[in-house]
C-alpha positions as CSV (number, residue, x, y, z in Angstrom):
1,M,-55.4,-56.7,-85.7
2,T,-58.6,-57.8,-87.3
3,P,-61.1,-56.4,-89.7
4,D,-63.3,-55.9,-86.7
5,D,-60.6,-53.7,-85.1
6,L,-60.5,-51.5,-88.1
7,Q,-64.1,-51.1,-88.2
8,A,-64.3,-50.3,-84.6
9,L,-61.9,-47.4,-85.1
10,V,-64.5,-45.7,-87.4
11,D,-67.6,-46.7,-85.4
12,L,-66.6,-46.3,-81.7
13,P,-66.4,-42.8,-80.0
14,M,-63.7,-41.8,-77.6
15,P,-65.6,-42.4,-74.2
16,F,-63.7,-39.7,-72.2
17,G,-61.5,-36.8,-72.2
18,K,-61.0,-33.7,-74.3
19,H,-62.2,-35.4,-77.4
20,K,-65.2,-37.4,-75.9
21,G,-67.6,-38.4,-78.6
22,R,-65.2,-38.2,-81.4
23,A,-64.5,-41.5,-83.5
24,I,-61.3,-42.9,-82.6
25,A,-60.3,-42.8,-86.3
26,D,-60.8,-39.0,-86.1
27,L,-58.4,-38.4,-83.0
28,L,-55.6,-36.0,-83.8
29,G,-52.1,-37.5,-84.1
30,H,-50.6,-35.4,-81.3
31,Y,-53.3,-36.8,-79.0
32,L,-52.6,-40.4,-79.9
33,A,-48.8,-39.7,-79.6
34,W,-49.5,-38.4,-76.1
35,F,-51.3,-41.7,-75.2
36,S,-48.3,-43.5,-76.5
37,R,-45.9,-41.7,-74.3
38,Q,-48.2,-41.8,-71.2
39,G,-49.4,-45.3,-71.8
40,F,-52.6,-46.6,-73.4
41,P,-55.5,-47.4,-71.2
42,P,-56.0,-51.2,-70.5
43,G,-58.3,-53.4,-72.6
44,R,-60.0,-53.0,-75.9
45,L,-59.9,-49.1,-75.8
46,G,-56.1,-49.1,-75.3
47,H,-55.7,-51.8,-78.0
48,L,-57.6,-49.6,-80.5
49,L,-55.9,-46.4,-79.5
50,A,-52.5,-48.1,-80.1
51,L,-53.7,-49.4,-83.4
52,M,-54.8,-46.0,-84.4
53,H,-51.6,-44.4,-83.3
54,E,-49.7,-47.0,-85.6
55,L,-51.9,-46.1,-88.5
56,D,-51.5,-42.3,-87.9
57,H,-47.8,-42.6,-87.4
58,N,-47.3,-44.5,-90.6
59,D,-49.6,-42.3,-92.6
60,L,-52.1,-45.1,-93.2
61,R,-55.4,-43.3,-92.2
62,A,-56.6,-43.6,-95.8
63,L,-57.1,-47.4,-95.2
64,L,-60.0,-46.5,-93.0
65,Q,-61.9,-44.5,-95.7
66,P,-63.7,-47.4,-97.3
67,L,-65.0,-48.4,-93.8
68,R,-66.8,-45.2,-93.3
69,P,-70.4,-44.3,-94.1
70,P,-70.4,-42.3,-97.3
71,V,-71.4,-39.0,-95.5
72,M,-68.7,-39.4,-92.9
73,A,-66.0,-40.5,-95.6
74,E,-66.6,-37.3,-97.4
75,R,-66.4,-35.1,-94.3
76,A,-63.2,-36.8,-93.2
77,R,-61.7,-36.4,-96.7
78,T,-62.4,-32.7,-96.9
79,A,-61.4,-32.1,-93.3
80,G,-58.0,-33.6,-93.5
81,S,-56.4,-36.2,-91.3
82,G,-55.1,-33.8,-88.5
83,H,-51.8,-35.4,-88.8
84,S,-48.9,-33.1,-88.9
85,K,-45.3,-34.5,-89.5
86,A,-44.1,-31.0,-88.4
87,A,-45.5,-31.3,-84.9
88,E,-43.5,-34.5,-84.3
């Protein structure tokens, strides 16, 4: 993991699927867990999804807040993480 990886989680949108266009950092925990069970895609996207899954699973999403633009940070803070321990 590098600082660039963490910034990419905030900056890069999901390129396909149900959550296409949503920042990787904003993907729901159960969606990341599904990828973990099914297998992450190859390459950088898979690496970033696996990293986001680890951050989510270990309740470390707050580490990404300082990397977000001010408007996005406030929106993410008020919207919640989407992570639910009860769903696991």
